[in-house]
N, C-alpha and C positions, 0 to 999 in steps of 0.2 A: 143609206149605206146599211148593209147587213150586219147583224151582231156577230162577233167572233165566238166560235165554238171553242170552250177551253177544255171540254171533257165530253167523252163518250162512255156511258155506263151501260152495262147489261147485267141485268139481274133475273133470277129464277125466283119468283115469289108465289106462295099459295094464294089462289084466286079469292078474292073478297075478305082476306084475312091478313093484309099488310098492317104492320104496327110500327111503333117508334123504336122497336127493339131491333136486333140484327135479323136479317142482313140489310134492311131498309134504312133504319136509322143510323147505323154506324157509316154506311156508304154515302148517304146523302149529307150527313154531318160533316164529313170530310170536306166536301165542296161548299160548305156554308149555306146550304139550302134549307128552306123551310119544309120540314118533313111532313107536316099536316097538308100543305099545299098539293103534295103527291098522294098521301095516304087515302084521304076521302074520296077524290075522284077515282082513284084505282079500284077501291073497294066497291064503289058504285058501279063501275064499268064492268066488273068481273064477278059480280055476286051470282050471275047465273050459271058460273062454272066452278061453283064452290067443290072443294075436295080435289081439285086439280091444280097442278103448277102451271104458272104462265111466265113466258118469256117477256121481259120488259126492256126497251132500249130508251135510255134518257140522254139527251143532249143538254149539257150545261153551257150556258153562255157567259161571258165576261162580266155582265152586270148582275150576276147571281140569279138569273132567272133560267127557266128550264122548259123543255117540251118533252113528252114521253109518248111511246107508242106501244101498245101491247100487241105481240105477235101470236098470241095464243098459246095453246099446249105444244111442248115440244114433240117432234116426230117419234122419238124412242118411246116416249109415254104413250102415244097413240098406238104404236105397234104393240107394246106390252099389254095395253087394255084391249086391243082387238082380239088378240089370241089367247088372252087370259093367263099371262105369266107374271111373275113378281119381278124377275130381273133377267138380263141377258147372260149369256155364257162367258165364263172367264177365259175359255179357249174356243172362240167362235169358229174355227175352221176344224177343229176336232171334236168337239162336243156340241151337238145341236139340242136346243131347249124347246123348240116347236116349229110349227109350218105355218105359213101364211099364203093365202091364194093371191092370184093376180087381181081379182075382183076386189079383195080387201085393200090391196095396195092402191088401187084406183080410187077407192072411197078416201083414203088418206091424202093422196095426191090432189084430189079435187078440193079438199078444204085447205091444203097448203100451197096450192099453186101460185099464189101471188107472192110467195116468199121464197120459192125455190129458183135456182139458177137453171131453168128449163125453158125451152121455146114452145113446146107443145105438151100435151097430156102424156105422151108416150115417154118423153125425157123426164118428166116429173115422176113416172112411175119407176124409171130405172134408178133415179136418185133415191126413193124411198126403198126400193128393193136393196141397193147398196147399203143403206143404214141398217136394214134387216139382217142382211148377211154379216155385218160387222158386229151384230149382236148375238149371232149364232142361231139365227132363225132361218129355216130352209124356205126358200121361195118356190111354190108349186104352180102349175098352170090350171 
């Protein structure tokens, strides 16, 4: 019989730098989980991405065990890194903060393809383009 899931946690943590402090310690502590059982494997698995944030999904089971999966860098961070801006626009449809090419969108889509709700590469590019437009980034051909 499968274990019953009692919690699904989603965290954004700096790669290779998880610690027992917030947000990891406070979140895992609420569920009664051993923080070091997550922190050490996470830091080892993400040490090659130092300096970037990583999205992590943690499933908590009724016997206080858990599994986790790293989804890599968020799409908005990848877009900002690709075009060299610090943040998106506060008024995305009125104030544009940069431009991104279709080739750059394709590179991001190739990395994130397995996590997107898209059937093919063209659909994945459209999803990434929508994120870019919502940040105030103009999509060019």
